[in-house]
N, C-alpha and C positions, 0 to 999 in steps of 0.2 A: 504494500500500500504506500502510495506517495505521501510524503509529509506535506502538510498544509502550512502556509504562513499564517501568523496571527492576524496580520492585516490583509483583508480581502480587497477592499477598495476604499477610496477616499471620498468623503462627502464634501460638497462645496459649502463654505461657510465664510462669513465676513471676517477677513483676517485683521489681526492687530500686528503692527510691525514690531519686531524684536530682533536685535542684532546680537549674535553670540559667536564666540570663537570655539571651535571644536578641535580636538586633537586630530591629527591627520589620519590615524587609524580608525577613529569613529567615522570620519568622512568617507573613507574607503569602504567601510562596512555599510554605510547608508547607500552609497552608490551601488554596491553589490546587491543589497536588498531590493533596491528599485529595479535592477536588472532581473532579479529572481522573480519579482512580481510580473514582469513582462513575459517571462518564460511560462508562467502559470496561466497565460491567456489574456493578460491585460496589456498595459503599455508601460514603458519605462517611466518611473516616477523619480523626479529629481529629489535630492536630499532635503531641500528646503520645504518640500511638501510632506515628506515622510516624518521628519523630526517632530513636528507638533502632534501628529497622530500617535506616534509612539509614546510621547510624553503623556498624552491624555490616557492612553491605554494603561500605561504604568500607574498613573494616579488612580484610575478607576479600579485597578486590581490590588491596590495597597490597602489592606484591611484597616491598619492603624490610621491611615489618612481618612478613610471613609468614616470611622468612628469619630475622629476629630471634627470632621465636617458636620456630622449629625449633632454634635454637642455645641456647635456654634462657632467653631474656629479654633485656632491654636491655643494651647494653654498659656496662661500669663504668669 
């Protein structure tokens, strides 16, 4: 059975501009991930489009962060 990527497709959403510096290895992996998405039948996705979706997925699967959000924010 072929392995499936965690990200299937990207939704269009109104973006907020954020500038970040990534280590070269992270950038290379983002490029490779975008290419892997194309091989699964999609199109090549550029790193700038992948990073926000991956960050969102990470935060939605972080149980401690979800509990914190339910409680109304970070502890003071």
